[in-house]
C-alpha positions as CSV (number, residue, x, y, z in Angstrom):
1,M,-77.1,90.3,68.8
2,E,-76.3,92.2,65.6
3,L,-77.3,90.5,62.3
4,L,-73.7,90.2,61.2
5,D,-72.9,88.1,64.2
6,R,-75.9,85.8,64.0
7,P,-75.8,82.4,62.3
8,R,-75.9,82.9,58.6
9,D,-79.0,80.9,57.9
10,E,-81.0,82.8,60.6
11,A,-79.9,86.3,59.5
12,C,-80.6,85.7,55.8
13,R,-84.2,84.7,56.7
14,V,-84.6,87.8,58.9
15,V,-83.5,90.0,56.0
16,A,-85.8,88.3,53.5
17,L,-88.8,88.6,55.9
18,K,-88.0,92.3,56.4
19,Y,-88.4,93.0,52.7
20,L,-91.6,91.1,52.6
21,D,-93.0,93.2,55.4
22,E,-92.0,96.4,53.6
23,A,-93.7,95.2,50.4
24,V,-96.9,94.5,52.4
25,L,-96.9,98.0,53.9
26,A,-96.2,99.6,50.5
27,K,-99.1,97.7,48.9
28,E,-101.5,99.0,51.6
29,R,-100.4,102.6,50.7
30,L,-101.1,102.3,46.9
31,G,-103.6,104.9,45.8
32,H,-102.9,107.1,48.9
33,D,-99.2,107.8,48.6
34,E,-97.4,108.7,45.4
35,E,-94.2,106.9,46.6
36,A,-96.0,103.6,47.4
37,L,-95.5,102.2,43.9
38,H,-91.7,102.9,44.1
39,D,-91.5,101.4,47.6
40,L,-93.4,98.3,46.6
41,R,-91.2,97.8,43.5
42,V,-88.0,98.3,45.5
43,A,-89.0,96.0,48.4
44,L,-89.9,93.2,46.0
45,R,-86.7,93.6,44.0
46,R,-84.7,93.6,47.2
47,F,-86.4,90.5,48.3
48,R,-85.7,88.8,45.0
49,S,-82.1,90.0,45.1
50,T,-81.7,88.6,48.6
51,L,-83.0,85.2,47.5
52,R,-80.6,85.3,44.5
53,A,-77.5,86.2,46.6
54,W,-78.3,83.7,49.4
55,R,-79.7,80.9,47.2
56,P,-77.5,78.2,48.8
57,V,-79.1,79.1,52.2
58,L,-82.6,80.1,51.3
59,G,-83.1,77.7,48.4
60,R,-84.8,78.2,45.0
61,L,-88.3,79.4,44.8
62,R,-90.8,76.9,43.4
63,R,-92.6,77.8,40.2
64,R,-95.9,78.6,41.9
65,Q,-93.9,81.2,43.9
66,R,-91.4,82.4,41.3
67,N,-93.9,83.1,38.5
68,P,-96.4,85.2,40.5
69,L,-93.5,87.2,42.1
70,R,-92.1,87.9,38.6
71,R,-95.5,88.9,37.3
72,I,-96.0,91.4,40.1
73,I,-92.6,92.9,39.8
74,D,-92.9,93.1,36.0
75,A,-96.3,94.9,36.5
76,T,-94.7,97.6,38.6
77,G,-92.4,98.5,35.8
78,G,-94.7,100.0,33.2
79,A,-96.3,102.5,35.6
80,R,-93.1,103.4,37.3
81,D,-91.2,103.8,34.0
82,A,-93.9,106.1,32.7
83,E,-93.8,108.2,35.9
84,V,-90.0,108.6,35.6
85,L,-90.2,109.6,32.0
86,L,-93.0,112.1,32.5
87,K,-90.9,113.8,35.2
88,L,-87.8,113.8,33.1
89,Y,-89.6,115.3,30.1
90,A,-91.1,117.9,32.3
91,E,-87.6,118.9,33.3
92,E,-86.8,119.3,29.6
93,Q,-89.9,121.5,29.0
94,L,-92.0,118.8,27.3
95,T,-95.4,118.6,29.0
96,D,-97.8,117.9,26.2
97,G,-98.2,116.3,22.8
98,P,-98.5,112.7,21.6
99,L,-95.5,111.4,23.5
100,I,-96.8,112.7,26.8
101,A,-100.3,111.5,26.1
102,D,-98.9,108.1,25.3
103,L,-97.0,108.0,28.5
104,E,-100.0,109.0,30.6
105,R,-101.9,106.2,28.9
106,K,-99.1,103.7,29.7
107,K,-99.0,104.9,33.3
108,A,-102.8,104.4,33.7
109,E,-102.6,101.0,32.1
110,G,-99.6,100.0,34.2
111,Y,-101.4,100.8,37.4
112,A,-104.5,98.8,36.2
113,L,-102.3,95.8,35.4
114,L,-100.5,96.0,38.7
115,L,-103.7,96.2,40.7
116,S,-105.1,93.2,38.9
117,R,-101.9,91.1,39.5
118,L,-101.9,92.2,43.2
119,D,-105.0,90.0,43.6
120,E,-102.6,87.1,44.1
121,F,-100.2,88.9,46.4
122,D,-101.7,87.8,49.7
123,R,-101.5,84.1,48.7
124,L,-98.0,84.6,47.4
125,D,-96.9,86.3,50.6
126,A,-98.2,83.4,52.7
127,R,-96.4,80.9,50.5
128,L,-93.1,82.8,50.6
129,R,-93.3,83.1,54.4
130,R,-94.0,79.3,54.7
131,S,-90.9,78.6,52.6
132,L,-88.7,80.9,54.7
133,A,-90.1,79.2,57.8
134,R,-88.7,75.9,56.6
135,V,-85.1,77.2,56.2
136,E,-83.0,74.9,58.4
137,L,-80.3,76.1,60.7
138,D,-77.1,74.3,60.5
139,L,-76.5,74.0,64.3
140,L,-73.6,71.6,64.0
141,H,-71.7,74.0,61.7
142,P,-73.2,77.5,62.3
143,H,-71.6,79.9,59.9
144,K,-71.4,83.5,61.0
145,L,-73.2,85.8,58.5
146,A,-70.3,88.2,58.4
147,H,-67.9,85.6,57.2
148,T,-70.1,84.4,54.3
149,L,-71.1,88.0,53.5
150,A,-67.4,88.8,53.0
151,D,-67.1,86.3,50.1
152,L,-70.3,87.6,48.5
153,L,-69.1,91.2,48.9
154,D,-65.9,90.4,47.1
155,D,-67.7,88.7,44.2
156,H,-70.3,91.5,43.8
157,T,-67.5,94.2,44.0
158,D,-65.6,92.4,41.2
159,D,-68.8,92.6,39.1
160,V,-69.1,96.3,39.7
161,E,-65.5,96.9,38.8
162,D,-65.7,94.8,35.6
163,D,-68.9,96.4,34.4
164,L,-67.7,100.0,35.1
165,F,-64.5,99.2,33.3
166,D,-66.6,98.3,30.2
167,L,-68.4,101.6,30.4
168,R,-66.2,104.0,28.5
169,A,-68.6,106.3,26.7
170,A,-71.9,108.1,27.4
171,T,-73.6,106.3,24.5
172,Q,-73.0,102.8,25.8
173,V,-76.5,101.9,26.7
174,E,-76.1,98.2,27.6
175,E,-72.9,98.7,29.5
176,A,-74.4,101.6,31.5
177,H,-77.4,99.4,32.3
178,A,-75.2,96.4,33.4
179,A,-73.1,98.7,35.6
180,R,-76.3,100.1,37.2
181,I,-77.6,96.6,38.0
182,A,-74.2,95.5,39.4
183,C,-74.2,98.5,41.8
184,K,-77.8,97.9,42.8
185,R,-77.1,94.3,43.6
186,L,-74.1,95.2,45.7
187,R,-76.0,97.8,47.6
188,Y,-78.9,95.5,48.2
189,L,-76.5,92.9,49.5
190,I,-75.0,95.0,52.3
191,E,-77.8,97.6,53.0
192,P,-79.5,95.5,55.7
193,Y,-76.4,95.8,57.8
194,K,-75.8,99.6,57.5
195,D,-76.0,100.1,61.3
196,E,-72.3,99.2,60.9
197,P,-70.4,102.5,60.2
198,A,-68.1,101.0,57.5
199,I,-71.1,99.5,55.7
200,A,-73.1,102.7,56.0
201,K,-70.2,104.6,54.4
202,L,-70.1,102.1,51.5
203,V,-73.9,102.2,51.0
204,Q,-73.7,106.0,50.7
205,E,-70.9,105.7,48.1
206,L,-72.9,103.2,46.2
207,K,-76.0,105.3,46.3
208,G,-74.2,108.3,44.8
209,L,-72.9,106.1,42.0
210,Q,-76.2,104.3,41.5
211,D,-78.1,107.6,41.3
212,V,-75.8,108.8,38.4
213,L,-76.1,105.5,36.6
214,G,-79.9,105.4,37.1
215,D,-80.3,109.0,35.7
216,L,-78.1,108.0,32.8
217,H,-80.3,105.0,32.2
218,D,-83.4,107.1,32.2
219,A,-81.8,109.5,29.8
220,H,-81.1,106.7,27.4
221,I,-84.7,105.5,27.5
222,A,-86.0,109.1,27.1
223,M,-83.7,109.6,24.1
224,H,-85.1,106.5,22.4
225,E,-88.7,107.6,23.0
226,A,-88.0,111.1,21.8
227,A,-86.0,110.2,18.7
228,E,-88.5,112.0,16.4
229,L,-88.4,115.3,18.4
230,P,-85.1,116.9,17.4
231,D,-85.1,119.7,19.9
232,V,-85.9,117.5,22.9
233,H,-83.6,114.8,21.7
234,A,-80.7,117.3,21.5
235,R,-81.3,118.4,25.1
236,L,-81.4,114.8,26.2
237,V,-78.1,114.1,24.5
238,A,-76.6,117.0,26.4
239,R,-78.1,115.6,29.6
240,Q,-76.6,112.2,28.9
241,D,-73.2,113.7,28.4
242,R,-73.4,115.8,31.6
243,L,-74.4,112.6,33.6
244,Y,-71.6,110.6,32.1
245,A,-69.1,113.4,33.1
246,Q,-70.3,113.0,36.7
247,L,-68.8,109.5,36.8
248,D,-65.7,110.1,39.0
249,R,-63.3,107.3,38.2
250,G,-61.2,108.2,41.3
251,A,-64.3,107.9,43.5
252,V,-65.1,104.5,41.9
253,A,-61.6,103.3,42.6
254,T,-62.0,104.3,46.2
255,L,-65.3,102.6,46.4
256,I,-63.8,99.3,45.1
257,K,-61.0,99.6,47.6
258,D,-63.3,100.3,50.5
259,A,-65.5,97.3,49.6
260,H,-62.6,94.8,49.5
261,A,-61.3,96.3,52.8
262,L,-64.7,95.8,54.3
263,A,-64.7,92.2,53.2
264,V,-61.4,91.7,55.1
265,E,-62.8,93.2,58.2
266,L,-65.9,91.0,58.1
267,R,-63.7,87.9,57.9
268,R,-62.0,89.0,61.1
269,R,-65.2,89.2,63.2
């Protein structure tokens, strides 16, 4: 039976466990695969996003689960952000100097911090799995996942539309960040069900939009870091403007329309 047609409570648990499994595999690849850090960060953030979206079903994490999870996710940020900025600056012909040296230091410190915090990962993983094992199925009133997902899809789509409406200029750092997060949460919500053609299409639309917003976010951070390097800063301003120009409002309107149409179809299952 497809996940969308399973009881809501069971399907939510399957998705959450899938992301935990992906995090475990990514952790084992750290130090051997340059994409492992990214994959670990994404898996844990998708897990947390799943818990947030389906909190009425999966419940709220206890403090002894929530705090270690937050500490580990936060620790992935420093090293990953440094890696992204180093790559971005290299594309802008900045490969040495104090700023690059500082980023290399932050990258090394970030990895060291993450590895130290991962000491508590196995215990956290076991606790999270025990919590998910205790999720009760409502056998008397078994809600189909597709029907409940439709309501969440409408809500998340409205958030994307509102945040993108607020983004009206390339220089709006906070608005661009909010729009990026809204797109990411919508994508994380539906991506586990992308075997469905209509969902796969929407995921691809969201990925394109999220990539542009992500690159714009990185450019904003890089501009701040390179404020005292006029030549580099000027190139980053041009980069920011090019990225903002890639935001196709017509494509966004189509995405919003497709998302709401998908919600209608999910309610008909």
